[in-house]
C-alpha positions, 0 to 999 in steps of 0.5 A: 400205650405199648400194652394197649397197642399190643393187645389187639395184635395177639388175636390177629396173630392167632387168627393168622396162625390158624388160617395158615394151619387151615390152608394146608389142610384145605389144599390137601383135601382138594388134592386128595379129592382131585386124585380120587376123581382122577383115579376113578376116571382112569379106572374107567379108561383102564377097563375100556383098554382091557376090554378092547385089547381082549377083543382084539380091537384095541386099535379102534379104541386108540385111533378113535381117542387120538382123533377125538383128542386131536379134534378137541385140542385143535378146537380148544387151542383155536378158541382159547388162543384167539380169545387170549390174544384178543384180550391180551392185545386190548389190555396191553394197548390200553390208554395210560389215562381214561379218555375224557368225555368232552362237553357239548359246545355251548353247554358249559355252565348250563344246567343241561350240560351239568346234568350230562357231565354228572351222568358221564361222571357217574358212568365213568366212576362205575367203570373205574370201580369195575376195573378196580374190582377186577384188577386183583383177578386180572391175571387169572381172568385173562387166562381162565376165560380163554381156557374155559371157553376154549374147553367148551369150544373143544367139546363142540368140535369133539362132537364132530370128530367123525366129520373131521376123520372122513374129510381127511380119509375120504374115498371118491365116489366115482359119481358126479353131482348133476349141477356142479359136476363134482365128485359126490365125495365133495358133498359127503365129506368135504362140504360138511367139514368146510361148513363146520370150520366156517361156523366154528371160526365165526363163533371164535371171531364173534367171541374175540370181538366181544372180549376185546370190546369189554376189555377196551371198555373197562380200561378206558379205551371206550367212552360214551358221550353225547357226541358219540363214542370216543375210542382209542386207535388200538381198538379201531385197529383190533376191531378192523382186523377182526371184522376183516377176518370175520368177513373173509370167513363169511365170504367163504360161507356164502360161497359154500352156501351155493353148494349146500343148496343141493341139500336144501329142503326149503322147497317142495322137493329136496335139492337145488330147484329152479329158483335156487339155481337161477337166483339163490346161487348167483346171489350167494356168489355176489354176496361172497364177492361183496363180503371179500371186498368189504373185508379188504376195506376193513383191513385197509382202514384198520391201519389207514384210519379211514372208516367211511368206506368199510362202514358204507360197504357193510351197510350195502352188504346188509342191504344186498343180503336182504334184497338179493338174498331174500327179495330177488329169489322170492320174485323169481319164485312167485312170478317166474316159477309158480305160474309154470311150476311143473315145466320149470321144476321138471328137470330138478324133480327128476334129479330128486327122484333119481338121486333119492333112489340111488341114495337108498339103494333103489336104483335097480328096483324092478317094477312089473305090472300085476293085474291081480284077479279076484277069481277063486276058480278051481285049481287057481293055485296050480303052479304055486306049490313052491310058495304055498308049501312054504307058507309059515303058520308059526307067528314068531311074535305069538309063539314065544310063550309056546317055546317058553312053556315047552322048551324053557325047563327052568324059570331062570331061562327065557326066550325073546318076545319075538323069535327070529325067522331063518332057514336051514337045510334039512335033508337037502331041502331049505326049511323056513325056521322059527328060531330063538336062543334059550337065554338067561333070565337075570330078573329071576336071580337074587343076590350078587353071588347068584346074579354074577357067579352062578347064573352066567349063561343060557343054553342052546338054540331051540327051533321049529318048522315054520310051515308045520305044527304038531297035530295038537297045534304045538310047534313042531320042533326041529331043535329041542330038549334040554340039550337043544339038539336036533336035525340042525345040529347034534354037535355044537357049542350050546352055551349062550354067554353073550346075548340080548338078555345076558347079565350086565357082567358075570365072573367066569372061568378058573383052573382045572382044579377050581370047583365048578361054580356056574350052573350049566343046565338041568340034568337030562335022563342021559346024565348021571347024578341028580340036580343041575349040571355045573360048569367052568367057562373055558373060553376067552371072552373077557379081561382077566381078574387075576390081579388086585389092580384089575379087581379094584378097577372093576369094583370101581366100575361096577361099584361093587365091593364083592368083586374085591372080597368074594372068593368066587373071583379066582386067579384065572377068573374073567369078567364078561360084560358089554354082552349085547350083540348089537352093543358089541358091534357098535363099540368096535365100529362106532361109525356104524348104525346097527340093525335093531333085530339081531338073530341067532344062527347055528353056523359051523357048529357054533352059535353066532348072532347075526348083526346087520350094520349100516353106513349112513350120511345126510350129505347126498345131493338131491336125496330126500332125508328120512327119519330112521326112527320113524321109518323103522317103527311098527307094531313089532317095535311097539310091542318090544319085539325089536328095536327101532333105529335111532331117530336120526335124519339121513339121506343115504344108507347102505347095508355095508357090513355084516357082523357076527358075535360068537355067543360063547366067547363074544368074538366080533367079526365084521365083514365088508358086505358092500365093499364098493361103498365109499363111506365104508372105504373111508372108514376103513382108512380111519380104522384099517384091518378091522373089517374083513372081506365078505370073501372070508365068510364061510358058505354056511355063514353066507347061507344065514345072511338075510336081507336087513329088516331096518333097511327094508323098512326105510326103503319101503317108506321111500317107495310110498312116493318114489315108486313113481319114476317120472317127474310129471307124475311125481309132481302131480302127487296123485299116486302116493301110497302108504304102509298098511296098519297092522290089523291084528293090533289095537293100536294103529301101527305099521304092519311089519315086513315078513320073512318068507320063502316065495316064488315071485311071479315071473321068477323061476325059483323060490327065494327067502325074501322080506316082503311088504305091501302098499295101499293108497295114502289114507285121508279123510277123502280116501279111505280105500284099503285096497292093494296097490303094491307088493314088494319083495327083497331077495334075501338068499345070499348063499351059493354053497361056496365059501366067500361067494354071494349070489349076484341076485341077493338084494334085488327088489321086486315091486308088483304094481296093481292097477289103480282101479284095483278091487283087491282087498288090502290087509285091513280090508282082508282082516275085516272080511275074516272078522265079519264072515258068519261061519268064521265068527261062529267057529271062533266063538266056539273056540272062545268057550270057557276062559280061552281067548283067540289070538290072530297071528300075522297076516301074510300076503302072497302074490299067487294064483294071479292075485293076492292070497292072505293067510292068517294062523289062528291060535287059542290060549287058555287062561292060567300062568302056564298057558300058551298059544297053540294053532287051531285054525287057518284063515285064508282069503282071496278077493272077497272070499274066505276059507277057514279050516284046521289045516292050510290045505282044507282052507285053500280047498274051501276057497278055491272050489274044492281043489286049490291045485297046490300042495301044502307042506305035510303037517300044515295044520292040526288034527281038530280032535287032538287040538280040541283036546289040548284046550289051547295049551293050558296047563291042564290040557293034553301035551300031545295027541296020544300021551299016557296018563302018567306023562300028563301027570308028570308034566302037570307036576313039572309045571306046578313045580316051575311056578313054585320055584319062580314064586320062591325065588321072587320071595327069597325063600331058598329052602322052598326053592330047593324043594321045588327044584327037587320036585321039578327034577323028579317030575321031568325024569318021570315025564321022560321015562313015561314018554319012552324017550332017552332025554333028548327028543321027547315029543 
């Protein structure tokens, strides 16, 4: 027996020994995996700390994360602790024996009673089995469930960290709402916080109630039988207390709902309307008081054990909420308001109009009637020279290819799809300028070394006159050449390390003794030697990579072993990343919404990216909400020329911050442009010292401030309805406008706003403005594409003094045309151009061969007592190296059309042979030279009087550029090197042939 009994023990012992050996291995493996995950996560945090510290915004990172951790912790603790206390109470107050179900009187021994007893027995046995199954894990579950749900609760609260921060750091508005007389800050900062807390507490209490019920049920505190439910006193006490607290929170929520009606969108207009004020608000007050009374009844009954009154009170509360909360407001709306809605709602509609205008910065909108004429009499433009001379003939959405072919020089450079429009003072006169940074093209570079060590930056800013072109239709550059110098500046830092198309990261910098690894720019004729110039970054633009720990952290961040192993990473190396200007502003100011169209400017001999940023909210009383994404979509965003704003709904927006990002070292400066904005002031309390006063801006910087494009788009979207400032007319809804569709595009997208220098009717000076137009709302019953309005926002901020902005900056002027207007809208004007016989004939001639005609932007100008349309017409031949050149100018006034090689000729044709206005010099082309250019084809002439040697050299340079690009794509570096040698030689030959000294060849 001894032998027999010991035989089976041996394998069990071996198995146990094997299990004990495996457990330490498994534990070790889990610990190692956890440590690796923790290290990877901490490396991400560490690199973020390095980035913020280098940029000088470590305080933003620390404060933001402290707030987030605190909000997460409070949310997690409240949820977890409430659940744990609820589960703990239910378990510690469990009955010593499960409650027994009593058979129904008279059923003893009966067949029915026996069946019921069998069912109850099976049910109870199942509960006991569940209890027995869970009991071994009870201690773990009692902690794990609150912890897991607490973490989810903390994450829910974490998403509201900004709401919490603004509540504790709120700044008063100094304005009161029209219903309650509260400061606006209550609705913007306090109410969102209180509603969030109330909603979260309701969730916590409901989950606590569910957890306690399940625990009581599993441990015998609840038994279901034919007479009802048998429960323990402990359960009744616990549920009574939870119900009382829940009803107290609901009472607060009902009371807060009174204030939330001022943000309601349930009616035809935003805000508290007649029914809300006279029915919904009183009802919510009654419900709040009723919920408070029922809460007190539950608290009393929890200890007194009398449940009749609280149950009746709960039933009554439900009935009142259904009748008073739903039926009563419906009755008031249907039988009191609807029959006389206009008079009943008049006061509240006016509130909506006034508050919406205030919230979107339209309170000071200046409206003037403009009885536009269609008469094209001789000399009609006399007195409009300030506007006419500034008419922009370069379309920044069309001429990007022209910039690329004429000023790119290498395939590893590129210009954006849409160029920027700014203005610069040239010889004492402001000139509208089409401008772009010559940025790096990362897609052209293959291999880690080339992508991250050699090709690290773009070079220079290229700019052209907006209102002038060369005789052959090419842009007339004011800043050009390999060195990108010109009348704007001959002495500035041209290297673009931070831009909109920079690589995700670059390794730059080194000591004076280290060899230069970065490709700087192509050699010009003035440079010694051959081949491209090399450079070593000397700025302070990124964290240091001088130690192995930093290299390891970034190797993990970018999943690249090259960062650890490459000898290109030297002791003094830096890593540049997060290089998009808009992204950098978002990271250092996470509370701002950034405009989708940053633009480069040469300011104080530095290239900086100008970035507009907004504070927004959805808590402004009576203000109509707008979807930012929908409002900022147009044909330009559709084509990828700029970005629309996020698709958030807001009802308050301010251009509170102007930001700059230095293109060389990436430094970010934030300026409080609207320093009276209470939302910005509140955020400045959260993140002190990060935003400077606009008075710290230099005069040169203020000169390049523009009116922000995305804000203007949002405002014009509101003006479609809110140009009406009278409640009666607004109610009639018979004067609704819309933004015209872009007639130059096949897809029906909104016409983008245009920057131009113009003098508005009644104004005494020319201002750099952002403009748009309006037509009546289109529908099946109304397809009239006629002008109803023209809006202009003044973008001239400079006064010539440091820290001083023009008080007229940001003023919005609206011209309203008569509703019986016959002035064509943009769509109708384009149809007139396309259907004109002479225009069609000439355009067909321009399309001969493989050339195609490209219609430029359709500009709208209020001159001559009417509306003038101007559209540049470009021709582009076929071929990879082709680019658009200006060939004709189309103008329209009323039903008449003018078409000529120059703006002056076109206007004179339109206005009886003499327009009366002076155009800019070179505002058009010499038809002979332009026709010889063949639309900017690679075989066409590059300038009006070029020599055969120059033409041959440029042809060879174009061919070499194409061969270089093809070789790079194929990874054929030998062919690439040969093509680059040919390109360098061709460029040198071209410069010599043109008689230039390598800088300003034309």
